[in-house]
C-alpha positions in Angstrom: -9.7 6.8 3.2 -9.1 8.5 6.5 -9.7 7.7 10.1 -12.7 9.3 12.0 -13.1 8.2 15.6 -10.9 5.3 14.8 -13.1 4.1 11.9 -11.9 4.0 8.3 -14.0 6.4 6.1 -13.9 5.4 2.5 -16.7 7.6 1.1 -15.2 9.4 -2.0 -16.8 12.8 -1.5 -15.8 13.0 2.2 -12.3 11.7 1.5 -11.9 14.4 -1.2 -13.0 17.2 1.1 -10.8 15.9 3.9 -7.8 15.6 1.6 -8.2 19.1 0.0 -8.5 20.7 3.4 -5.4 19.0 4.8 -1.8 20.3 4.9 -0.5 17.4 2.9 -2.4 18.5 -0.3 -0.2 21.6 -1.1 2.9 19.5 -0.3 1.8 16.8 -2.7 1.0 19.4 -5.4 4.5 21.0 -5.0 6.2 17.6 -5.0 4.7 16.6 -8.5 5.3 20.0 -10.2 7.6 19.5 -13.3 10.2 21.9 -12.1 12.9 20.2 -14.3 11.3 22.1 -17.2 13.0 25.2 -15.8 16.3 23.9 -17.1 15.0 24.6 -20.7 14.7 28.3 -20.0 17.6 30.4 -21.4 20.2 31.5 -18.9 19.5 28.7 -16.4 22.8 26.7 -15.7 22.6 23.0 -16.5 24.5 20.4 -14.5 24.6 17.1 -16.3 23.8 14.1 -14.1 22.8 16.3 -11.1 19.1 17.3 -11.5 19.0 19.9 -8.8 15.7 21.2 -10.3 14.0 18.1 -9.1 14.7 18.8 -5.4 10.9 19.3 -4.9 10.5 15.5 -5.1 12.0 15.3 -1.6 8.7 16.6 -0.2 7.4 13.1 -0.8 9.5 11.8 2.1 6.7 12.7 4.4 4.4 10.3 2.6 7.1 7.7 2.7 7.4 7.9 6.5 3.6 7.7 6.8 3.6 4.6 4.6 6.4 3.1 6.8 4.5 3.7 10.0 1.3 2.2 8.6 3.1 -0.9 7.4 4.9 -1.3 10.7 1.7 -1.3 12.6 -0.1 -3.7 10.3 2.5 -6.2 9.4 2.8 -9.5 11.2 6.6 -9.2 11.4 7.2 -5.7 12.8 10.8 -6.4 13.9 11.8 -7.8 10.5 10.2 -4.7 8.9 12.2 -2.4 11.2 15.5 -4.2 10.3 14.7 -3.9 6.6 13.8 -0.2 7.0 17.1 0.3 8.9 19.1 -1.3 6.1 17.3 0.8 3.6 18.2 4.0 5.5 21.8 2.8 5.7 22.1 2.1 2.0 20.3 5.4 1.2 22.7 7.3 3.4 25.7 5.8 1.7 24.2 6.5 -1.7 23.6 10.2 -0.8 27.0 10.6 0.6 28.5 9.0 -2.5 26.6 11.4 -4.7 27.9 14.4 -2.7 31.4 12.9 -2.9 31.1 12.6 -6.7 29.7 16.2 -7.0 32.7 17.5 -5.0 35.1 15.5 -7.1 33.5 16.9 -10.3 33.8 20.4 -8.9 37.5 19.9 -7.9 38.3 17.9 -11.1 38.1 14.2 -11.6 41.4 12.5 -11.2 43.4 15.6 -10.2 44.6 13.8 -7.0 44.3 10.4 -5.3 41.5 11.6 -3.0 38.9 12.6 -5.6 37.0 10.1 -7.9 39.2 8.9 -10.8 38.1 9.9 -14.3 36.7 6.5 -15.4 35.1 6.4 -18.7 32.1 4.3 -17.5 29.5 6.0 -15.3 28.8 2.7 -13.4 32.5 2.5 -12.5 32.4 6.1 -11.1 29.3 5.3 -9.1 30.8 2.1 -7.6 34.0 3.9 -6.6 32.0 6.7 -5.0 29.8 4.2 -3.2 32.8 2.2 -2.0 34.5 5.4 -0.8 31.4 6.5 1.2 31.1 3.0 2.7 34.7 3.2 4.0 34.0 6.7 5.5 30.6 6.1 7.0 31.6 2.7 8.4 34.6 4.4 10.0 36.8 1.8 8.4 39.3 4.3 7.2 41.9 3.3 4.6 41.0 6.2 2.4 43.5 8.4 0.5 44.8 11.3 2.5 43.0 14.6 1.6 45.0 17.4 0.0 42.7 20.4 -0.1 40.6 22.3 2.4 37.4 21.1 0.8 38.5 17.5 1.0 39.5 17.9 4.7 36.1 19.5 5.6 34.1 16.8 3.6 36.0 13.9 5.2 35.7 15.4 8.7 31.9 15.9 8.3 31.6 12.4 7.0 33.3 10.9 10.0 31.1 12.9 12.4 28.0 11.7 10.6 29.4 8.2 10.7 29.7 8.4 14.5 26.1 9.7 14.8 24.8 7.1 12.4 26.6 4.3 14.1 25.1 5.2 17.5 21.7 5.4 15.9 22.0 2.1 14.2 23.3 0.4 17.4 20.4 1.8 19.4 17.8 0.7 16.8 19.3 -2.8 16.7 19.3 -3.1 20.5 15.7 -1.9 20.6 14.7 -4.6 18.1 16.5 -7.2 20.2 14.9 -6.0 23.4 11.5 -6.1 21.7 12.1 -9.7 20.7 13.0 -10.6 24.2 10.0 -8.8 25.6 7.7 -10.6 23.2 9.2 -14.0 24.2 8.8 -13.1 27.9 5.2 -12.2 27.4 4.4 -15.5 25.6 6.8 -18.0 27.2 8.0 -18.4 30.8 11.7 -17.6 31.4 13.8 -20.6 32.2 16.6 -18.6 33.8 15.2 -18.2 37.3 14.3 -21.8 37.6 17.7 -22.9 36.4 19.5 -20.5 38.9 17.3 -21.8 41.7 18.1 -25.4 41.0 21.8 -24.6 40.8 21.6 -22.7 44.1 19.9 -25.6 45.8 22.3 -28.1 44.5 19.7 -30.4 42.9 20.6 -33.0 40.4 21.5 -32.3 36.8 18.8 -34.6 35.5 16.0 -32.4 36.9 17.5 -29.3 35.5 17.7 -30.9 32.0 14.0 -31.9 32.3 13.1 -28.3 33.0 15.2 -27.1 30.1 13.6 -29.6 27.7 10.1 -28.5 28.9 10.9 -24.9 28.1 12.4 -25.9 24.7 9.3 -27.8 23.9 7.1 -24.8 24.6 9.1 -22.6 22.2 9.5 -25.3 19.5 5.8 -26.2 19.5 4.6 -22.6 20.2 2.7 -23.6 23.3 1.4 -20.7 25.4 0.7 -21.6 29.0 0.5 -17.9 30.0 -2.6 -17.3 27.8 -4.6 -15.5 30.4 -1.8 -13.0 31.0 -1.5 -12.3 27.3 -5.3 -11.7 26.8 -5.9 -9.9 30.1 -6.0 -6.4 28.6 -8.7 -7.3 26.0 -12.4 -6.8 26.8 -14.3 -9.9 27.8 -16.1 -10.3 24.4 -12.9 -10.0 22.5 -11.1 -12.4 24.8 -13.9 -15.0 24.0 -13.4 -14.4 20.3 -9.7 -14.8 20.4 -9.8 -17.9 22.6 -12.6 -19.5 20.6 -10.7 -19.0 17.3 -7.6 -20.7 18.8 -9.1 -23.5 21.0 -12.7 -24.2 19.7 -11.7 -26.8 17.1 -9.8 -28.8 19.7 -12.6 -28.3 22.2 -15.2 -29.7 19.8 -13.2 -33.0 19.5 -14.0 -33.7 23.2 -16.9 -36.1 23.2 -18.6 -34.3 26.2 -18.9 -31.0 24.2 -19.9 -32.3 20.8 -23.6 -31.7 21.4 -23.2 -28.3 23.2 -24.1 -25.0 21.5 -21.5 -22.8 19.9 -22.2 -19.8 22.2 -21.9 -22.0 25.3 -18.5 -23.3 24.2 -17.3 -19.7 23.6 -18.1 -18.9 27.2 -16.5 -22.2 28.4 -13.3 -21.7 26.5 -12.3 -18.8 28.7 -12.5 -21.0 31.9 -10.1 -23.6 30.5 -6.4 -23.2 31.3 -3.8 -24.8 28.9 -1.2 -27.0 30.6 1.7 -28.9 29.1 3.1 -32.0 30.8 6.4 -33.6 29.9 7.3 -37.3 29.4 7.1 -39.3 32.6 5.2 -36.6 34.6 2.2 -37.6 36.7 -0.8 -35.5 36.0 -2.5 -36.8 39.1 -1.8 -39.6 41.6 -4.2 -41.9 43.3 -5.3 -40.7 46.7 -4.5 -37.0 46.1 -7.3 -34.4 46.6 -8.8 -33.5 43.2 -9.3 -29.8 42.5 -9.6 -29.9 38.7 -10.4 -32.1 35.7 -8.5 -32.4 32.4 -9.4 -32.6 28.7 -6.8 -34.1 26.4 -6.0 -31.7 23.5 -2.9 -33.4 22.1 -0.7 -36.3 23.2 -1.3 -39.6 25.0 -1.5 -40.4 28.7 -1.4 -43.8 30.5 -3.4 -45.1 33.5 -0.6 -46.9 35.4 -0.7 -49.2 38.4 0.8 -48.4 41.8 4.3 -49.4 40.5 4.2 -46.5 38.1 5.2 -48.7 35.1 2.4 -51.1 34.3 0.0 -49.5 31.9 -3.7 -50.3 32.5 -5.1 -48.1 29.7 -4.1 -45.4 27.3 -6.0 -42.1 27.0 -5.8 -40.2 23.7 -7.0 -37.0 22.1 -10.6 -36.0 22.8 -11.0 -37.8 26.2 -11.3 -36.4 29.6 -10.5 -37.5 33.2 -10.5 -36.4 36.8 -14.2 -35.6 37.1 -14.9 -38.4 39.6 -13.2 -36.6 42.5 -15.1 -33.4 41.6 -18.7 -34.4 41.2 -20.8 -36.0 43.9 -21.4 -39.6 42.9 -23.5 -41.5 45.4 -21.6 -44.5 46.9 -18.2 -43.2 45.9 -15.9 -44.6 48.6 -13.0 -42.4 47.4 -14.7 -39.1 48.1 -12.8 -36.2 46.6 -9.7 -38.3 46.2 -8.1 -39.3 42.9 -8.9 -42.9 41.9 -6.1 -43.5 39.4 -2.5 -42.6 38.5 -2.4 -40.7 35.2 1.1 -40.5 33.6 2.1 -38.5 30.5 3.7 -40.7 28.0 5.2 -37.9 25.8 4.5 -34.2 25.8 0.8 -33.8 26.5 -1.2 -30.6 25.9 -4.2 -30.5 28.2 -7.1 -28.2 29.1 -7.6 -27.8 32.9 -11.1 -26.9 34.4 -11.2 -26.1 38.0 -13.8 -27.5 40.5 -15.7 -24.2 40.8 -15.9 -23.6 37.0 -17.1 -27.2 36.6 -19.8 -26.8 39.2 -21.1 -23.7 37.3 -21.1 -25.5 34.0 -22.9 -28.6 35.3 -25.5 -26.4 37.0 -26.4 -24.9 33.7 -26.3 -28.3 31.8 -27.9 -31.1 33.8 -27.6 -33.5 30.8 -23.9 -33.1 30.8 -23.9 -33.7 34.6 -25.9 -36.9 34.1 -23.5 -38.2 31.4 -20.5 -37.5 33.6 -22.0 -39.2 36.6 -22.9 -42.2 34.5 -19.4 -42.5 33.2 -17.9 -42.0 36.7 -20.3 -44.6 38.2 -19.2 -47.1 35.5 -15.5 -46.5 36.3 -16.0 -46.8 40.0 -17.8 -50.1 39.5 -14.9 -51.3 37.4 -12.4 -50.3 40.1 -14.5 -51.6 43.0 -14.8 -48.1 44.5 -18.6 -47.9 44.4 -20.5 -49.0 47.5 -23.8 -50.2 46.0 -25.4 -50.5 49.4 -24.5 -47.0 50.3 -25.6 -45.9 46.9 -29.0 -47.6 47.4 -29.2 -46.1 50.9 -28.4 -42.6 49.6 -30.9 -43.0 46.8 -33.6 -44.2 49.3 -32.7 -41.3 51.6 -33.0 -38.9 48.7 -36.3 -40.4 47.7 -37.5 -40.2 51.3 -36.4 -36.7 51.5 -38.1 -35.9 48.3 -41.3 -37.5 49.6 -41.1 -35.7 52.9 -40.5 -32.5 51.0 -43.5 -33.1 48.9 -45.5 -33.7 52.0 -44.3 -30.5 53.6 -45.2 -28.6 50.4 -48.8 -30.1 50.5 -49.1 -29.3 54.2 -47.8 -25.8 53.6 -50.3 -25.3 50.8 -53.1 -26.4 53.2 -51.9 -24.0 55.9 -51.9 -21.2 53.3 -55.5 -22.0 52.3 -56.6 -22.1 56.0 -54.8 -18.9 56.7 -56.6 -17.3 53.7 -60.0 -18.5 55.0 -59.2 -17.2 58.5 -58.3 -13.8 57.1 -61.5 -13.7 55.1 -63.5 -14.6 58.2 -61.7 -11.9 60.2 -62.4 -9.3 57.6 -66.1 -10.3 57.6 -66.3 -10.2 61.5 -64.7 -6.7 61.5 -67.2 -5.5 59.0 -70.1 -6.9 61.0 -68.8 -5.2 64.2 -68.4 -1.9 62.4 -72.1 -2.1 61.2 -73.3 -2.9 64.7 -71.4 0.0 66.2 -72.9 2.3 63.5 -76.5 1.1 64.3 -75.8 1.6 68.0 -74.6 5.2 67.4 
C-alpha cells in the first residue's frame, strides 16, 4: 500500500499504478537484474570470491533504509531499535572494510609480508583474520603490523580517518539515544533532582529527603504517571478521552458510585479525574481543613485515624470514595466545608482526585448520584455527631415554606398574566369602537 492524505491505500490496481509511476520502480528493476550472468561471456575477467558483477544489488539499500524508518516509527521500543541498527551498521562497516583488506591482500599477494592477510588454507580463517584486522583499525586500537608498501600506507591511513569519523558518529548516536531516554522519563515522571537540591539548600532533615526519594522511586517502579494531563495535552479532546478511558475506565468502574453510570458519561468524567499517589504515613486530608476535592481509591488502603494520628477507626480499600461531605451541601452539617475526619495512607495509595467545581457539574447532571452521596454523607455525619437534626428540620421546613411560597407566587403570576391578557383584549376592543365612532362622525 501507499499513503494518500495520511490514509493507507491497499487497493491493488491503485497501488500498481502508484508503484509503476514512482522512481523506486526502475531502481528495483535494476537491482534484481541477473548481472552476474555477464561473467559467462567470453573475454570478461572473473574474480573468484569477489562478485563485482552483483554490485547492482546495492540499489536495494534505499529500500532497506525505508524499512528501517517504518520500523522505527511503529515499534514500541524505538531506542532499542536504534541501538540494534547502530550495531548492525558497525558490524557491516567492519565486514566491508575486511573485504577491502582481503581484496588488497589478494592483489598484493597473500602472505608476502606481515601486513597482508596470511595465506591460510581455510577461507573461514582468512575471513576471521580480515575481520579482526579491520576491527583493530576501525576501533583505533592499533597493534597492527607496520605497513611496508605505498598501498598499505594509504589503506591504513584511510582506515584510521574513517575510524575517527565513525567513532564520532557512533558517540553522537549513543548520546542522542540517552538524551531521548532522559527526555521520555522527564515527560512521564517528575524529576527528583530539584527537590533534593532544595532540601539540601534549606538544611532539612535527611529523613524527609529519603521519603521524597522513595516516592519518586515508587512512581518509576510501579509506572505511575501523575503528570498525565501534561502528557495528553497535545491530543484532541476526543482522543484524550479514548486514551484516558482505555487506561482508567476499568478502575473507575470498580467504584460503587459509578457502577450504574453509562459508559459515555464515564468517558467524559475520566478526563476530570487527576491521579495522585500518596506515600506511607502521609495524610490525604486532616480534620478541620477546608475541603476542595474528593478522592476515589484506585489502589491501596487508607485508614481513618483519631486525633492522635495512630488509632485506626476504619480502613478504606479499593473502590471506595471519601471527602464528599465537605463539598456537597448537606442540611444540618455543623462542619460546613471543613473536613470531618483524618485520612492516612497506610502504604502507597493510588487515588483519583475530583475537584469541587467538576463534582458540582457532575452532580448537576446526575441527581440520583447526588441523592446517594447526600444520603451516605448524612449517615456519616449522624455517626460522628456532626449533624444538627434541628437545623436540618428547620432547613427542610424553610425549604418547604420557600417552595410553597414559590408555588403561590407562580399561581399569582399566572393570574396576573391572565388579567393582563383580558385588559389588553378590552383595550383592543375599545380602540376599535373609538375608531368606528370617528369614522361615522366623519
